[in-house]
N, C-alpha and C positions, 0 to 999 in steps of 0.2 A: 794841087792835085785835081784832076779833071773829074767831072761828074761820072764819066764812063768808068773810070778807075774805081771810084767809090762804089758804084753799083756792082761792079765785078767782085770787089772785096766782100761786100755784104752777101753776095750770092754764095761765094766760097765759104763764108762763115756759116751761113744758113745750112748749106749742104753738110758741113762738118758736124754741126750740132745735130742735125737730123740722123746722120750716120751713127754718131756717138750714142744718141738716145736709143736708136734701133738696136745697136749692139748690146747696150745695157739691158734693154727690155728682153732680148734673147737670152742673155746670161742669167737674168733673174728668173725667167720662165723655166729655163733648163735646170737651174738650181732648185726651184720649187718642185719640179717633176722628180728630180733625183731625191729630194728630201721626202717627198710623199712615198716614193718607192722604199726609201730607207725605213720609213715608219711602218711598213707592212709587217705584221707579226702574227704569230699563232700561239695560243695558250693551251697547254696540255697538262695532264696530271699523271703522275707515276705512283704506283702503289707498291709498298713493301709490307708483306704480311708473313709472319713466322710463328711457329709454336715452340714454346719452351716449357720445361718442367718448373713448377714452382720450387722455390728454394727455402721457404719458411712456412711452417704450419702453426697456427694458433688454435688449439683445441680445448674449449671449455667443457669440462665434465661436470654435470650438475646432478645432485641427488637430493631427495627430500626425505623428511622424517617428521613424525608427529608424536606428541605426548601431552599428558595433562600435568606432568611434573617437569618444570624447566630444567632442574638439575639433571634428571634422567635424560631429557632431550639432548642436552649438551654432551652427555656421556655417549649417547648413540651416534652423534655427529663425529665425535673424536674417534670412536671405534671404527666407524665406516670410512673415515678419512685415512686412518692408518692402514686399513685393509686395501684401499684403493691405491695408496702410495706404494705399498709393498708389492702389489700386483704389477704396477707400472714399472717399477725398478727391476723386478724379476723378468719382465718382458723386454728389457733392453732400453728403457727410457732413463736417461741420466737424472740423478737427484736434482741437479741445478737447472734442469729443464722444467721442473714442476714447481708451481707456485700456488699458494692457498689464499683465498679471500675470506674475510670474516663471514660467518653465517648470517643469513637474512632471516630473523626471527619475527613471527607474527603472533600477536596475542589476540585471538578471535573474540575474547570477551571484551576487549577494548575497542573493537571495531563497531562503530556506531552505524555504519552503512551495511553491516552484514545482515544475514537473515535473522528473523525474530526467534527461530528455534534454537535450542541449545546444541552446539556442535559436539561431536563425539570426542574431539581432542581440542583442548584449549589452545595449545601451542603448535605451530607448524614451523618448519625451518627449511631453507633452501641453501645448500652449500655448493660452492663452485671451486673446482680444482682446475687450474689452467696449465696446459702444456704449451710451451714455446720452444720449438725445435727446428733444426735444419735437416733432420733425418726423416724425410718425408715417408719413405718406404716403411721404416720401422714403426712410425706412429700409425700409419694406415693399417699396418698388420695388427696392431694392438686394438684398434677400433673394432675390428671384427670379433675380438675375443672378450670384449667388455660384458657381453651378455652372460658370461660365466659367473660374474659377480652378481648380476641381477637375479640369477637362479638361486643365489645364496642369501637373498633377503634385502639387498640394497635396491632402493627404488630410484632408478635413474629417470630424469626428465629430458627426453630427447626430442620433444616435439616443438619446443619454443625456439625463437630466433637466437636467444642468448646461448644456446647449447650447440649451435651449428659450428663446425670447424671452418676456419678461414685460411686460405692459401694465398701467399704473397710471392710476387716475383720482384726481387730487389736488385737485379743485375741490369736494369735498363741502361744505365750509362755505359756498360760494357758492350751492348749490342747496338747502341745508337749509330755510331759511325758507319758500320757496314750496311745498316738498314737505310740510312739516308743516302748512301752511295747507290744502293740498289734502286731506290725510288727515283733518284735523279737519272740513272741510266735508262730506266723503263720510260721515263717521261721523254727523254731524247729520242728513244726508238720510235715513240709515237709521233713526235715532231718530224723526224726524218721521213717517216712514211707519208705524212701529210704533205711535206714539201715535195717529195717525189711525185705524188699523185697530182699536185697542182703545178708541176713543172717549175718549181722554184728551188732556190738553194737555201739551206738552213744557215742562218748567221749566228751571231753571239747571243748570249742570254740578255734580254732586256730587263726582266724582272723575275724574281723567284721568291717563293714563300714556302715554308715548311709547316705542315699542319701539326696538331698536337699528337703525341704518341698516346695510343689507347691500349689498355690491358684489360682483357676480359676472359672469362672462362671459355674453354673450347666448346663445351656443352654442359648441360645441366648435370649429367652423370659423371663428368670428369673435371671437377673444379680445380684439381691439382695440375691440370695441363692448361697453360695460359696461351692466349692468342694475342700477339703483340702486333700493332698495325700503325702505319704512318703513311700519309699522302703528301707528296711534293707537288706544288703547282708552279709551273715554270712558263714564262713567255719568252719566245725566241723571235729574233728578227728574221724576215724573209726577204730574199732578193731574187731577181730573175737571172 
């Protein structure tokens, strides 16, 4: 084979390698650009917030009594407890919704941290009667009438934390699906608006996370109305 033929073959091979590398470089560059575009995304949040009536009320009714004779004190506690229980049942509270805690008795003469003066009454008692009910309206109606018993001599303690009614919303699992759907829909609406403003097309979901559901009182004066809230955070792909 002549030298001219070898040189020509080498030239052809070199040109082929050059063209092959050029095409490969173009393809890789084009793929990188497309991949970069594919990775464009937008992260948005969607909120779902609704109000629901509480479905359970826990109402601790506390009253106090004092006496120098322990037996007499227990008699007062039992008498007042019976009067309160009868009042509640007459007002529409079912007997099985009423529970009784043992009285908390304090002997002031045994309190070494008390004042040095002699107390008027040696023994004091705090009694708690708890109502656990799903009949919110009925229980709230009775709350406003409890003062009738106070005017008859029962000393209720309504200022401490332990005597405050508590309202619960227990149907969260029932409302979760539609609230998550609403939060997701609102997030997509925001993403579509962003894509439209940026002259992009909204793609599939890249990443999504659901925040914790929170339940709070609507306001201080209406603890029986609950505000349920959830935020969905979703990242969408964008393309031109």
